[in-house]
Gaussian input, Z-matrix of N, CA and C with variables (Angstrom, degrees):
# hf/3-21g

backbone

0 1
 N
 C     1     B1
 C     2     B2     1     A1
 N     3     B3     2     A2     1     D1
 C     4     B4     3     A3     2     D2
 C     5     B5     4     A4     3     D3
 N     6     B6     5     A5     4     D4
 C     7     B7     6     A6     5     D5
 C     8     B8     7     A7     6     D6
 N     9     B9     8     A8     7     D7
 C    10    B10     9     A9     8     D8
 C    11    B11    10    A10     9     D9
 N    12    B12    11    A11    10    D10
 C    13    B13    12    A12    11    D11
 C    14    B14    13    A13    12    D12
 N    15    B15    14    A14    13    D13
 C    16    B16    15    A15    14    D14
 C    17    B17    16    A16    15    D15
 N    18    B18    17    A17    16    D16
 C    19    B19    18    A18    17    D17
 C    20    B20    19    A19    18    D18
 N    21    B21    20    A20    19    D19
 C    22    B22    21    A21    20    D20
 C    23    B23    22    A22    21    D21
 N    24    B24    23    A23    22    D22
 C    25    B25    24    A24    23    D23
 C    26    B26    25    A25    24    D24
 N    27    B27    26    A26    25    D25
 C    28    B28    27    A27    26    D26
 C    29    B29    28    A28    27    D27
 N    30    B30    29    A29    28    D28
 C    31    B31    30    A30    29    D29
 C    32    B32    31    A31    30    D30
 N    33    B33    32    A32    31    D31
 C    34    B34    33    A33    32    D32
 C    35    B35    34    A34    33    D33
 N    36    B36    35    A35    34    D34
 C    37    B37    36    A36    35    D35
 C    38    B38    37    A37    36    D36
 N    39    B39    38    A38    37    D37
 C    40    B40    39    A39    38    D38
 C    41    B41    40    A40    39    D39
 N    42    B42    41    A41    40    D40
 C    43    B43    42    A42    41    D41
 C    44    B44    43    A43    42    D42
 N    45    B45    44    A44    43    D43
 C    46    B46    45    A45    44    D44
 C    47    B47    46    A46    45    D45
 N    48    B48    47    A47    46    D46
 C    49    B49    48    A48    47    D47
 C    50    B50    49    A49    48    D48
 N    51    B51    50    A50    49    D49
 C    52    B52    51    A51    50    D50
 C    53    B53    52    A52    51    D51
 N    54    B54    53    A53    52    D52
 C    55    B55    54    A54    53    D53
 C    56    B56    55    A55    54    D54
 N    57    B57    56    A56    55    D55
 C    58    B58    57    A57    56    D56
 C    59    B59    58    A58    57    D57
 N    60    B60    59    A59    58    D58
 C    61    B61    60    A60    59    D59
 C    62    B62    61    A61    60    D60
 N    63    B63    62    A62    61    D61
 C    64    B64    63    A63    62    D62
 C    65    B65    64    A64    63    D63
 N    66    B66    65    A65    64    D64
 C    67    B67    66    A66    65    D65
 C    68    B68    67    A67    66    D66
 N    69    B69    68    A68    67    D67
 C    70    B70    69    A69    68    D68
 C    71    B71    70    A70    69    D69
 N    72    B72    71    A71    70    D70
 C    73    B73    72    A72    71    D71
 C    74    B74    73    A73    72    D72
 N    75    B75    74    A74    73    D73
 C    76    B76    75    A75    74    D74
 C    77    B77    76    A76    75    D75
 N    78    B78    77    A77    76    D76
 C    79    B79    78    A78    77    D77
 C    80    B80    79    A79    78    D78
 N    81    B81    80    A80    79    D79
 C    82    B82    81    A81    80    D80
 C    83    B83    82    A82    81    D81
 N    84    B84    83    A83    82    D82
 C    85    B85    84    A84    83    D83
 C    86    B86    85    A85    84    D84
 N    87    B87    86    A86    85    D85
 C    88    B88    87    A87    86    D86
 C    89    B89    88    A88    87    D87
 N    90    B90    89    A89    88    D88
 C    91    B91    90    A90    89    D89
 C    92    B92    91    A91    90    D90
 N    93    B93    92    A92    91    D91
 C    94    B94    93    A93    92    D92
 C    95    B95    94    A94    93    D93
 N    96    B96    95    A95    94    D94
 C    97    B97    96    A96    95    D95
 C    98    B98    97    A97    96    D96
 N    99    B99    98    A98    97    D97
 C   100   B100    99    A99    98    D98
 C   101   B101   100   A100    99    D99
 N   102   B102   101   A101   100   D100
 C   103   B103   102   A102   101   D101
 C   104   B104   103   A103   102   D102
 N   105   B105   104   A104   103   D103
 C   106   B106   105   A105   104   D104
 C   107   B107   106   A106   105   D105
 N   108   B108   107   A107   106   D106
 C   109   B109   108   A108   107   D107
 C   110   B110   109   A109   108   D108
 N   111   B111   110   A110   109   D109
 C   112   B112   111   A111   110   D110
 C   113   B113   112   A112   111   D111
 N   114   B114   113   A113   112   D112
 C   115   B115   114   A114   113   D113
 C   116   B116   115   A115   114   D114
 N   117   B117   116   A116   115   D115
 C   118   B118   117   A117   116   D116
 C   119   B119   118   A118   117   D117
 N   120   B120   119   A119   118   D118
 C   121   B121   120   A120   119   D119
 C   122   B122   121   A121   120   D120
 N   123   B123   122   A122   121   D121
 C   124   B124   123   A123   122   D122
 C   125   B125   124   A124   123   D123
 N   126   B126   125   A125   124   D124
 C   127   B127   126   A126   125   D125
 C   128   B128   127   A127   126   D126
 N   129   B129   128   A128   127   D127
 C   130   B130   129   A129   128   D128
 C   131   B131   130   A130   129   D129
 N   132   B132   131   A131   130   D130
 C   133   B133   132   A132   131   D131
 C   134   B134   133   A133   132   D132
 N   135   B135   134   A134   133   D133
 C   136   B136   135   A135   134   D134
 C   137   B137   136   A136   135   D135
 N   138   B138   137   A137   136   D136
 C   139   B139   138   A138   137   D137
 C   140   B140   139   A139   138   D138
 N   141   B141   140   A140   139   D139
 C   142   B142   141   A141   140   D140
 C   143   B143   142   A142   141   D141
 N   144   B144   143   A143   142   D142
 C   145   B145   144   A144   143   D143
 C   146   B146   145   A145   144   D144
 N   147   B147   146   A146   145   D145
 C   148   B148   147   A147   146   D146
 C   149   B149   148   A148   147   D147
 N   150   B150   149   A149   148   D148
 C   151   B151   150   A150   149   D149
 C   152   B152   151   A151   150   D150
 N   153   B153   152   A152   151   D151
 C   154   B154   153   A153   152   D152
 C   155   B155   154   A154   153   D153
 N   156   B156   155   A155   154   D154
 C   157   B157   156   A156   155   D155
 C   158   B158   157   A157   156   D156
 N   159   B159   158   A158   157   D157
 C   160   B160   159   A159   158   D158
 C   161   B161   160   A160   159   D159
 N   162   B162   161   A161   160   D160
 C   163   B163   162   A162   161   D161
 C   164   B164   163   A163   162   D162
 N   165   B165   164   A164   163   D163
 C   166   B166   165   A165   164   D164
 C   167   B167   166   A166   165   D165
 N   168   B168   167   A167   166   D166
 C   169   B169   168   A168   167   D167
 C   170   B170   169   A169   168   D168
 N   171   B171   170   A170   169   D169
 C   172   B172   171   A171   170   D170
 C   173   B173   172   A172   171   D171
 N   174   B174   173   A173   172   D172
 C   175   B175   174   A174   173   D173
 C   176   B176   175   A175   174   D174
 N   177   B177   176   A176   175   D175
 C   178   B178   177   A177   176   D176
 C   179   B179   178   A178   177   D177
 N   180   B180   179   A179   178   D178
 C   181   B181   180   A180   179   D179
 C   182   B182   181   A181   180   D180
 N   183   B183   182   A182   181   D181
 C   184   B184   183   A183   182   D182
 C   185   B185   184   A184   183   D183
 N   186   B186   185   A185   184   D184
 C   187   B187   186   A186   185   D185
 C   188   B188   187   A187   186   D186
 N   189   B189   188   A188   187   D187
 C   190   B190   189   A189   188   D188
 C   191   B191   190   A190   189   D189
 N   192   B192   191   A191   190   D190
 C   193   B193   192   A192   191   D191
 C   194   B194   193   A193   192   D192
 N   195   B195   194   A194   193   D193
 C   196   B196   195   A195   194   D194
 C   197   B197   196   A196   195   D195
 N   198   B198   197   A197   196   D196
 C   199   B199   198   A198   197   D197
 C   200   B200   199   A199   198   D198
 N   201   B201   200   A200   199   D199
 C   202   B202   201   A201   200   D200
 C   203   B203   202   A202   201   D201
 N   204   B204   203   A203   202   D202
 C   205   B205   204   A204   203   D203
 C   206   B206   205   A205   204   D204
 N   207   B207   206   A206   205   D205
 C   208   B208   207   A207   206   D206
 C   209   B209   208   A208   207   D207
 N   210   B210   209   A209   208   D208
 C   211   B211   210   A210   209   D209
 C   212   B212   211   A211   210   D210
 N   213   B213   212   A212   211   D211
 C   214   B214   213   A213   212   D212
 C   215   B215   214   A214   213   D213
 N   216   B216   215   A215   214   D214
 C   217   B217   216   A216   215   D215
 C   218   B218   217   A217   216   D216
 N   219   B219   218   A218   217   D217
 C   220   B220   219   A219   218   D218
 C   221   B221   220   A220   219   D219
 N   222   B222   221   A221   220   D220
 C   223   B223   222   A222   221   D221
 C   224   B224   223   A223   222   D222
 N   225   B225   224   A224   223   D223
 C   226   B226   225   A225   224   D224
 C   227   B227   226   A226   225   D225
 N   228   B228   227   A227   226   D226
 C   229   B229   228   A228   227   D227
 C   230   B230   229   A229   228   D228
 N   231   B231   230   A230   229   D229
 C   232   B232   231   A231   230   D230
 C   233   B233   232   A232   231   D231
 N   234   B234   233   A233   232   D232
 C   235   B235   234   A234   233   D233
 C   236   B236   235   A235   234   D234
 N   237   B237   236   A236   235   D235
 C   238   B238   237   A237   236   D236
 C   239   B239   238   A238   237   D237
 N   240   B240   239   A239   238   D238
 C   241   B241   240   A240   239   D239
 C   242   B242   241   A241   240   D240
 N   243   B243   242   A242   241   D241
 C   244   B244   243   A243   242   D242
 C   245   B245   244   A244   243   D243
 N   246   B246   245   A245   244   D244
 C   247   B247   246   A246   245   D245
 C   248   B248   247   A247   246   D246
 N   249   B249   248   A248   247   D247
 C   250   B250   249   A249   248   D248
 C   251   B251   250   A250   249   D249
 N   252   B252   251   A251   250   D250
 C   253   B253   252   A252   251   D251
 C   254   B254   253   A253   252   D252
 N   255   B255   254   A254   253   D253
 C   256   B256   255   A255   254   D254
 C   257   B257   256   A256   255   D255
 N   258   B258   257   A257   256   D256
 C   259   B259   258   A258   257   D257
 C   260   B260   259   A259   258   D258
 N   261   B261   260   A260   259   D259
 C   262   B262   261   A261   260   D260
 C   263   B263   262   A262   261   D261
 N   264   B264   263   A263   262   D262
 C   265   B265   264   A264   263   D263
 C   266   B266   265   A265   264   D264
 N   267   B267   266   A266   265   D265
 C   268   B268   267   A267   266   D266
 C   269   B269   268   A268   267   D267
 N   270   B270   269   A269   268   D268
 C   271   B271   270   A270   269   D269
 C   272   B272   271   A271   270   D270
 N   273   B273   272   A272   271   D271
 C   274   B274   273   A273   272   D272
 C   275   B275   274   A274   273   D273
 N   276   B276   275   A275   274   D274
 C   277   B277   276   A276   275   D275
 C   278   B278   277   A277   276   D276
 N   279   B279   278   A278   277   D277
 C   280   B280   279   A279   278   D278
 C   281   B281   280   A280   279   D279
 N   282   B282   281   A281   280   D280
 C   283   B283   282   A282   281   D281
 C   284   B284   283   A283   282   D282
 N   285   B285   284   A284   283   D283
 C   286   B286   285   A285   284   D284
 C   287   B287   286   A286   285   D285
 N   288   B288   287   A287   286   D286
 C   289   B289   288   A288   287   D287
 C   290   B290   289   A289   288   D288
 N   291   B291   290   A290   289   D289
 C   292   B292   291   A291   290   D290
 C   293   B293   292   A292   291   D291

   B1=1.4512
   B2=1.5295
   B3=1.3047
   B4=1.4639
   B5=1.5240
   B6=1.3122
   B7=1.4638
   B8=1.5349
   B9=1.3135
   B10=1.4583
   B11=1.5243
   B12=1.3212
   B13=1.4574
   B14=1.5238
   B15=1.3257
   B16=1.4609
   B17=1.5216
   B18=1.3299
   B19=1.4562
   B20=1.5310
   B21=1.3076
   B22=1.4691
   B23=1.5237
   B24=1.3205
   B25=1.4552
   B26=1.5259
   B27=1.3032
   B28=1.4640
   B29=1.5162
   B30=1.3121
   B31=1.4586
   B32=1.5230
   B33=1.3169
   B34=1.4656
   B35=1.5278
   B36=1.3122
   B37=1.4606
   B38=1.5192
   B39=1.3413
   B40=1.4650
   B41=1.5275
   B42=1.3282
   B43=1.4699
   B44=1.5197
   B45=1.3293
   B46=1.4573
   B47=1.5280
   B48=1.3080
   B49=1.4618
   B50=1.5235
   B51=1.3330
   B52=1.4585
   B53=1.5219
   B54=1.3150
   B55=1.4647
   B56=1.5230
   B57=1.3283
   B58=1.4552
   B59=1.5198
   B60=1.3186
   B61=1.4659
   B62=1.5170
   B63=1.3205
   B64=1.4588
   B65=1.5228
   B66=1.3118
   B67=1.4604
   B68=1.5268
   B69=1.2976
   B70=1.4594
   B71=1.5157
   B72=1.2950
   B73=1.4605
   B74=1.5170
   B75=1.3019
   B76=1.4575
   B77=1.5183
   B78=1.3098
   B79=1.4596
   B80=1.5200
   B81=1.2848
   B82=1.4517
   B83=1.5108
   B84=1.3139
   B85=1.4521
   B86=1.5146
   B87=1.3101
   B88=1.4680
   B89=1.5259
   B90=1.3094
   B91=1.4708
   B92=1.5316
   B93=1.3352
   B94=1.4526
   B95=1.5100
   B96=1.3384
   B97=1.4626
   B98=1.5196
   B99=1.3229
   B100=1.4581
   B101=1.5210
   B102=1.3187
   B103=1.4645
   B104=1.5170
   B105=1.3186
   B106=1.4644
   B107=1.5142
   B108=1.3246
   B109=1.4483
   B110=1.5285
   B111=1.3282
   B112=1.4560
   B113=1.5231
   B114=1.3335
   B115=1.4639
   B116=1.5249
   B117=1.3321
   B118=1.4621
   B119=1.5234
   B120=1.3256
   B121=1.4646
   B122=1.5195
   B123=1.2998
   B124=1.4649
   B125=1.5175
   B126=1.3270
   B127=1.4674
   B128=1.5245
   B129=1.3223
   B130=1.4665
   B131=1.5192
   B132=1.3195
   B133=1.4657
   B134=1.5232
   B135=1.3172
   B136=1.4541
   B137=1.5324
   B138=1.3242
   B139=1.4711
   B140=1.5227
   B141=1.2967
   B142=1.4583
   B143=1.5312
   B144=1.3300
   B145=1.4591
   B146=1.5280
   B147=1.3092
   B148=1.4635
   B149=1.5323
   B150=1.3070
   B151=1.4632
   B152=1.5212
   B153=1.3218
   B154=1.4655
   B155=1.5216
   B156=1.3525
   B157=1.4636
   B158=1.5258
   B159=1.3016
   B160=1.4511
   B161=1.5232
   B162=1.3317
   B163=1.4597
   B164=1.5305
   B165=1.3445
   B166=1.4659
   B167=1.5236
   B168=1.3442
   B169=1.4650
   B170=1.5219
   B171=1.3329
   B172=1.4638
   B173=1.5178
   B174=1.3141
   B175=1.4605
   B176=1.5202
   B177=1.3110
   B178=1.4670
   B179=1.5155
   B180=1.3016
   B181=1.4637
   B182=1.5192
   B183=1.3332
   B184=1.4525
   B185=1.5185
   B186=1.3304
   B187=1.4611
   B188=1.5312
   B189=1.3242
   B190=1.4626
   B191=1.5222
   B192=1.3306
   B193=1.4712
   B194=1.5273
   B195=1.3223
   B196=1.4664
   B197=1.5310
   B198=1.3323
   B199=1.4638
   B200=1.5313
   B201=1.3325
   B202=1.4636
   B203=1.5233
   B204=1.3252
   B205=1.4595
   B206=1.5176
   B207=1.3445
   B208=1.4595
   B209=1.5191
   B210=1.3351
   B211=1.4653
   B212=1.5219
   B213=1.3298
   B214=1.4622
   B215=1.5295
   B216=1.3343
   B217=1.4606
   B218=1.5278
   B219=1.3338
   B220=1.4664
   B221=1.5207
   B222=1.3396
   B223=1.4640
   B224=1.5275
   B225=1.3353
   B226=1.4660
   B227=1.5244
   B228=1.3259
   B229=1.4641
   B230=1.5294
   B231=1.3288
   B232=1.4638
   B233=1.5203
   B234=1.3315
   B235=1.4640
   B236=1.5199
   B237=1.3318
   B238=1.4659
   B239=1.5288
   B240=1.3369
   B241=1.4690
   B242=1.5219
   B243=1.3306
   B244=1.4693
   B245=1.5245
   B246=1.3277
   B247=1.4659
   B248=1.5292
   B249=1.3372
   B250=1.4607
   B251=1.5240
   B252=1.3289
   B253=1.4635
   B254=1.5165
   B255=1.3324
   B256=1.4704
   B257=1.5234
   B258=1.3293
   B259=1.4633
   B260=1.5280
   B261=1.3196
   B262=1.4598
   B263=1.5227
   B264=1.3333
   B265=1.4582
   B266=1.5223
   B267=1.3295
   B268=1.4643
   B269=1.5297
   B270=1.3409
   B271=1.4623
   B272=1.5201
   B273=1.3174
   B274=1.4700
   B275=1.5182
   B276=1.3023
   B277=1.4590
   B278=1.5207
   B279=1.3358
   B280=1.4739
   B281=1.5188
   B282=1.3211
   B283=1.4626
   B284=1.5228
   B285=1.3141
   B286=1.4772
   B287=1.5091
   B288=1.2949
   B289=1.4612
   B290=1.5263
   B291=1.3303
   B292=1.4620
   B293=1.4929
   A1=108.38
   A2=117.01
   A3=119.91
   A4=110.67
   A5=113.59
   A6=120.41
   A7=109.19
   A8=116.61
   A9=119.99
   A10=110.11
   A11=115.17
   A12=121.15
   A13=107.95
   A14=116.47
   A15=120.79
   A16=112.79
   A17=117.24
   A18=120.42
   A19=109.50
   A20=117.40
   A21=117.99
   A22=109.30
   A23=117.47
   A24=119.51
   A25=110.36
   A26=115.16
   A27=122.79
   A28=108.24
   A29=116.91
   A30=121.90
   A31=107.75
   A32=116.68
   A33=121.60
   A34=109.25
   A35=116.35
   A36=122.22
   A37=108.20
   A38=118.41
   A39=120.69
   A40=113.51
   A41=117.33
   A42=120.54
   A43=112.35
   A44=117.41
   A45=121.04
   A46=108.12
   A47=116.74
   A48=121.62
   A49=111.52
   A50=115.16
   A51=120.88
   A52=108.95
   A53=115.43
   A54=121.14
   A55=106.71
   A56=117.59
   A57=122.18
   A58=108.22
   A59=116.50
   A60=120.35
   A61=110.22
   A62=116.20
   A63=122.05
   A64=111.88
   A65=116.25
   A66=120.86
   A67=108.81
   A68=115.56
   A69=121.14
   A70=107.52
   A71=115.14
   A72=118.88
   A73=108.93
   A74=114.77
   A75=121.39
   A76=107.98
   A77=115.13
   A78=121.99
   A79=107.34
   A80=117.57
   A81=120.29
   A82=108.94
   A83=115.87
   A84=121.18
   A85=110.81
   A86=115.55
   A87=119.52
   A88=109.97
   A89=118.52
   A90=120.15
   A91=111.58
   A92=115.05
   A93=120.64
   A94=114.78
   A95=117.50
   A96=121.44
   A97=110.98
   A98=114.50
   A99=121.28
   A100=106.87
   A101=117.13
   A102=120.98
   A103=109.26
   A104=115.22
   A105=121.63
   A106=106.99
   A107=116.15
   A108=121.26
   A109=108.19
   A110=117.14
   A111=123.00
   A112=107.56
   A113=115.94
   A114=119.92
   A115=111.47
   A116=115.45
   A117=122.80
   A118=108.62
   A119=114.65
   A120=121.31
   A121=109.91
   A122=115.96
   A123=121.93
   A124=106.97
   A125=114.93
   A126=122.36
   A127=111.09
   A128=115.87
   A129=120.84
   A130=108.19
   A131=116.34
   A132=120.83
   A133=112.22
   A134=116.79
   A135=120.74
   A136=109.55
   A137=114.84
   A138=120.55
   A139=109.06
   A140=119.39
   A141=125.82
   A142=110.06
   A143=115.43
   A144=120.72
   A145=109.16
   A146=115.65
   A147=121.53
   A148=108.92
   A149=115.58
   A150=120.73
   A151=107.19
   A152=116.27
   A153=117.49
   A154=112.90
   A155=117.11
   A156=118.82
   A157=109.37
   A158=115.31
   A159=123.97
   A160=106.46
   A161=116.43
   A162=121.62
   A163=109.63
   A164=118.29
   A165=119.18
   A166=111.68
   A167=116.12
   A168=121.42
   A169=111.49
   A170=117.16
   A171=121.03
   A172=108.98
   A173=115.70
   A174=121.75
   A175=107.76
   A176=115.62
   A177=121.39
   A178=108.37
   A179=116.84
   A180=121.93
   A181=105.56
   A182=116.51
   A183=121.23
   A184=111.70
   A185=116.77
   A186=118.37
   A187=108.28
   A188=117.27
   A189=121.68
   A190=111.53
   A191=118.60
   A192=120.92
   A193=111.22
   A194=117.50
   A195=121.17
   A196=109.58
   A197=117.24
   A198=120.98
   A199=110.28
   A200=117.39
   A201=120.47
   A202=110.91
   A203=117.64
   A204=121.31
   A205=111.29
   A206=116.56
   A207=121.07
   A208=110.51
   A209=116.97
   A210=121.40
   A211=110.55
   A212=116.77
   A213=120.77
   A214=111.36
   A215=116.81
   A216=120.19
   A217=111.21
   A218=116.80
   A219=120.33
   A220=111.13
   A221=117.12
   A222=120.93
   A223=110.55
   A224=117.41
   A225=120.83
   A226=111.35
   A227=116.62
   A228=120.32
   A229=110.70
   A230=117.29
   A231=120.68
   A232=111.47
   A233=117.57
   A234=120.86
   A235=110.65
   A236=117.48
   A237=121.30
   A238=110.59
   A239=116.77
   A240=120.31
   A241=110.31
   A242=116.74
   A243=120.05
   A244=111.08
   A245=117.56
   A246=120.67
   A247=110.38
   A248=117.54
   A249=121.06
   A250=110.63
   A251=116.69
   A252=121.01
   A253=110.50
   A254=116.71
   A255=120.57
   A256=110.52
   A257=117.76
   A258=120.90
   A259=110.97
   A260=116.28
   A261=120.49
   A262=111.18
   A263=117.73
   A264=121.40
   A265=112.71
   A266=117.03
   A267=119.89
   A268=109.15
   A269=117.01
   A270=118.69
   A271=110.40
   A272=115.72
   A273=120.77
   A274=108.68
   A275=114.92
   A276=120.49
   A277=107.58
   A278=115.80
   A279=120.26
   A280=109.12
   A281=117.08
   A282=119.43
   A283=110.36
   A284=116.28
   A285=119.86
   A286=109.24
   A287=115.47
   A288=121.49
   A289=107.03
   A290=116.00
   A291=119.51
   A292=111.10
   D1=134.32
   D2=-178.50
   D3=-79.73
   D4=150.26
   D5=-179.35
   D6=-76.56
   D7=131.54
   D8=179.22
   D9=-76.93
   D10=142.18
   D11=176.22
   D12=-92.26
   D13=113.32
   D14=-179.18
   D15=-89.56
   D16=0.76
   D17=178.65
   D18=-72.78
   D19=133.50
   D20=175.24
   D21=-67.68
   D22=148.38
   D23=-179.06
   D24=-76.96
   D25=150.08
   D26=179.76
   D27=-92.46
   D28=133.30
   D29=176.62
   D30=-122.55
   D31=119.82
   D32=179.13
   D33=-66.90
   D34=138.44
   D35=177.10
   D36=-118.68
   D37=104.53
   D38=-178.19
   D39=-65.77
   D40=-12.50
   D41=178.45
   D42=-85.44
   D43=-6.56
   D44=178.57
   D45=-84.87
   D46=113.13
   D47=-174.21
   D48=-85.80
   D49=149.66
   D50=173.27
   D51=-74.19
   D52=146.67
   D53=175.05
   D54=-112.36
   D55=112.18
   D56=177.43
   D57=-76.15
   D58=133.37
   D59=-178.86
   D60=-131.71
   D61=139.76
   D62=175.34
   D63=-103.87
   D64=-21.52
   D65=176.88
   D66=-141.15
   D67=159.19
   D68=175.78
   D69=-141.00
   D70=146.98
   D71=175.26
   D72=-140.45
   D73=149.95
   D74=-179.47
   D75=-104.91
   D76=129.67
   D77=179.31
   D78=-120.94
   D79=132.36
   D80=178.25
   D81=-79.40
   D82=126.61
   D83=-178.98
   D84=-98.92
   D85=-155.84
   D86=176.02
   D87=-59.77
   D88=161.68
   D89=-179.99
   D90=-51.78
   D91=132.13
   D92=179.12
   D93=89.86
   D94=-3.34
   D95=179.93
   D96=-123.81
   D97=145.22
   D98=173.51
   D99=-121.01
   D100=127.69
   D101=179.68
   D102=-103.00
   D103=134.26
   D104=177.45
   D105=-120.94
   D106=133.44
   D107=179.54
   D108=-117.70
   D109=125.20
   D110=176.22
   D111=-100.93
   D112=132.62
   D113=-172.21
   D114=-132.65
   D115=160.85
   D116=171.96
   D117=-121.52
   D118=156.67
   D119=178.29
   D120=-88.12
   D121=143.93
   D122=172.92
   D123=-120.60
   D124=131.96
   D125=-172.24
   D126=-105.15
   D127=156.41
   D128=173.82
   D129=-73.01
   D130=159.32
   D131=179.61
   D132=-100.80
   D133=-13.85
   D134=179.59
   D135=-108.10
   D136=154.29
   D137=177.44
   D138=-69.37
   D139=145.79
   D140=-7.81
   D141=-75.64
   D142=130.42
   D143=-178.34
   D144=-72.80
   D145=128.81
   D146=179.58
   D147=-155.24
   D148=165.55
   D149=176.59
   D150=-72.25
   D151=122.48
   D152=178.66
   D153=-111.45
   D154=-8.58
   D155=175.96
   D156=-161.33
   D157=157.89
   D158=176.36
   D159=-121.29
   D160=128.19
   D161=-173.19
   D162=-118.50
   D163=128.77
   D164=177.12
   D165=-68.96
   D166=140.17
   D167=175.84
   D168=-114.07
   D169=-18.83
   D170=177.44
   D171=-158.56
   D172=145.84
   D173=175.24
   D174=-127.35
   D175=136.78
   D176=177.15
   D177=-118.14
   D178=135.95
   D179=172.83
   D180=-117.18
   D181=109.53
   D182=-172.57
   D183=-116.14
   D184=134.21
   D185=169.13
   D186=-61.58
   D187=152.86
   D188=-175.26
   D189=-54.80
   D190=-41.59
   D191=-179.81
   D192=-61.86
   D193=-39.65
   D194=178.83
   D195=-69.50
   D196=-40.14
   D197=178.32
   D198=-61.33
   D199=-40.36
   D200=177.77
   D201=-66.13
   D202=-39.55
   D203=176.42
   D204=-63.07
   D205=-41.28
   D206=177.05
   D207=-62.97
   D208=-43.08
   D209=177.11
   D210=-56.70
   D211=-47.05
   D212=-177.94
   D213=-65.27
   D214=-41.83
   D215=178.89
   D216=-65.38
   D217=-41.13
   D218=177.51
   D219=-62.92
   D220=-42.48
   D221=-179.91
   D222=-61.58
   D223=-44.52
   D224=179.04
   D225=-64.19
   D226=-43.23
   D227=-179.44
   D228=-64.74
   D229=-42.41
   D230=179.33
   D231=-65.85
   D232=-39.07
   D233=176.85
   D234=-61.98
   D235=-41.85
   D236=179.44
   D237=-65.31
   D238=-42.34
   D239=179.26
   D240=-64.24
   D241=-43.15
   D242=179.29
   D243=-64.23
   D244=-38.63
   D245=178.54
   D246=-65.31
   D247=-41.41
   D248=177.92
   D249=-63.70
   D250=-40.24
   D251=179.81
   D252=-64.82
   D253=-41.93
   D254=178.90
   D255=-63.51
   D256=-40.68
   D257=178.58
   D258=-65.34
   D259=-40.29
   D260=-178.77
   D261=-67.43
   D262=-29.95
   D263=-177.64
   D264=-91.61
   D265=-8.52
   D266=-179.26
   D267=-69.65
   D268=139.01
   D269=179.45
   D270=-65.77
   D271=145.19
   D272=179.19
   D273=-68.79
   D274=144.51
   D275=178.81
   D276=-83.12
   D277=127.32
   D278=179.38
   D279=-75.72
   D280=138.97
   D281=177.97
   D282=-66.53
   D283=147.39
   D284=179.00
   D285=-86.17
   D286=141.84
   D287=179.47
   D288=-101.94
   D289=130.01
   D290=-179.27
   D291=-110.76

């Protein structure tokens, strides 16, 4: 007998927009929740041009178990990206001449 998959299926929603973030901060919420705020920088228009404010674009309120799952997924994704970068930067092996 095959094992049943109890995971709910994922359905892509094309109406769900990406939120571009330049900074992130973690805010402790009520007990059992971790809040994450994704922000973008806003710059002055006059010289000297500099960042004069940081504006939130998305806030996440995650139960601790979900936050730990996100941490693990981020760690795996970053490790894969770093491994790909190392491979791309490795010098090519010269063929041997016999």
